[in-house]
N, C-alpha and C positions, 0 to 999 in steps of 0.2 A: 359313398364315403367321400367326404370333403376333407382334404388335407391342407395343413398350413405348416410353414416352416418358421421356427423361432430360433434366433441366433443369440447367444449370450457370450459376453467376454467374462472370463473368470479370473478374478484377482484375489490374492491372499488365500485364506483358508476357506471362506464361504461367501465372499463378496461377488455378486454377479451384476452385470449391466446388460440390459437388452440392447441389441444392435439391430436397427431396422434392416429388413431383408434387402430392400432396394439399395441401401448404402453398402451393405456387404457385397452384393452383386457388382456394384460399380467399382469397389475396391478390387475385386477379382478380375474385372475387365481392364484394370489399370486406367480408369478414367482420369485424365489429367487434372480434373477439378476436384478429385477426391483424395484425401490423405488423412492420416490419423497421427498428428504430431505427438500426442500423448504417449504413443507407443513406438516412436521413431527409434530404430536400432535395436528393437527388442523382439523376443519370442514371447508370444502371448497365448495363453490357453483359451480355447473357445469350446462351446457346446452347441451343436446343431441338433435341434429336436424337431421331429416331425410329429404333429398332433392331428388326431381325428376330430373333426368339428361336427356338431349337430346344432342347427340354428345359430351358427357362428360362435358357438361356445365349445371350448375344448372338452372332450370327454375321455380321451385316452392318448397315451404316448404310443406311437406306432414304431418309431425308430429313433435311435440316438447315436450321435457321433461325437467323440471327444478328441480334439486335435489341437494343433498349434498353428498360429498365424505368425509368419516371419515378416517383420517390417524392416525396410531399409532406413537409412539415416534421414530420409525426407518424409517418413511416415507412410510410404506406399508399400504394398505387398511385394516381397521379393519374388521375381520371376524364376530365378535359379532354384530356389527351394521348392517352388510349386512344380517345376519340371522334374526335379529329383524325386519328389513324392509320386508323381505319375509314373515315372520310369520304374521305381521300386514296386509300385502296385502291379504293374504288368509283369514284372519279374517274379512275383509271388505265385503266379499261376503255375499249376502243374505242367510239366512239359507235354506238349501235344504228341510229339513223336520221340519217345524215350530212346536213348542210345542202346541198341541191342547188341553191340559188339562184345560186351562183357556182362553176362547175366549175374555175376557175383557182386558187381558194383551197383550200388543204389545211388541214383542222382538225387541228392537232397539239397541242391542249391536253392531251390524255391523256398525250402523251410528256413534256411539261414537268412534269406532275404526278408522273409516274413517277420522274423525276429528283429532284424535291423529296422524295418519299416515301423513296427509298433513301438520300438524304443525311441525312435526319433520323431515320429509324427503323430503319436497318440498318447493318451494318458488315461488313468482310471480315476473317476470322481470319488470323493469321500461321501459319506452319508450326509454330511452337512451341505455339501454342494447339491446333491440330489434333492434334498429337502428344500433348499433355496430355489432351485429350478422349478420344482413341483408347485411351490407357493407362488412363484411368478406366473406360472401358466394357469393354475387352477384356483388361485386365491388362497386365503387362510383356511386351514382345515379345522373342523369343529371337534 
């Protein structure tokens, strides 16, 4: 299985723009030479799609992720938002050692954190966006 990652910025109802993976990685590493002035001070939807390749051609989508990129006023990714996202992601895990002092109380904090995480850091694509991404990856369907 040969895998490839495709990143798309999603604007409007069904407008997508492919973002080169190397550029996306440099943004995440906060490379001082990389910024995105077009999105300065904005929260932007993105789609990260992992595809399976055969002979360098995509044959299937293996995984998808729909989230937000938070840009500061200079067009660089906000470190604070990324840190909060990672913290909430860890807090979503079930407690490893549940509190046994009161067996009638259920610890549901991780469930509330999960809801907060998905409300702030993810979104659900429309059929139009899914179709636009599929067309960008696989080409026009017959």
